[in-house]
Steps between C-alpha positions, in 0.01 A plus 500: 500500500772614269871560519749729323802293393828599337644303220762603246510858610124542457212498740186291444167473675430135574135403579413147597380280206591768245751478223787753484746548211858538622834531335626168369584236765695179415218267585280260304120521499365314804805575716446668842667833563555682837535874541641610836561867421163622623482881538143522647220273610142635486214319661136592572582696814878511527794634287853387563783713340850360491823678558601407227330155512236346727666246729367141451267591213501301174297451191481167325376440145505266205641585157214499247685589174812644346431753228591816319318829486387699199760627256614852552628690197801735528536736218766764472490759217683812408344709226699615204800275596385167347528340842239259637536203728239254606512239775253299713488352848289240677532484875497144651271439803394224741137469604471383866175410681520606862407210719559621860602814688641434844641734758 
């Protein structure tokens, strides 16, 4: 069984006992988190699609770690104009282990 959840303007597929990497949540490792914006529930023989959310469905999980992704280099350059600019970015994430999907 898996669920499609919405968090931070993004959609994620949440399988039971799997780890998903979400946008940063203000929680410490070991804290429990609850996601109630479930867009779809998919079981072995049944699929429930919400309009926009499935009523009564929720996904619970535990925060595993807070981290930052790989560095992305941004390089702007204009030839013959002596212009170049360099920057970098690392996106923060929260890894959550999905404990239970109910609905």
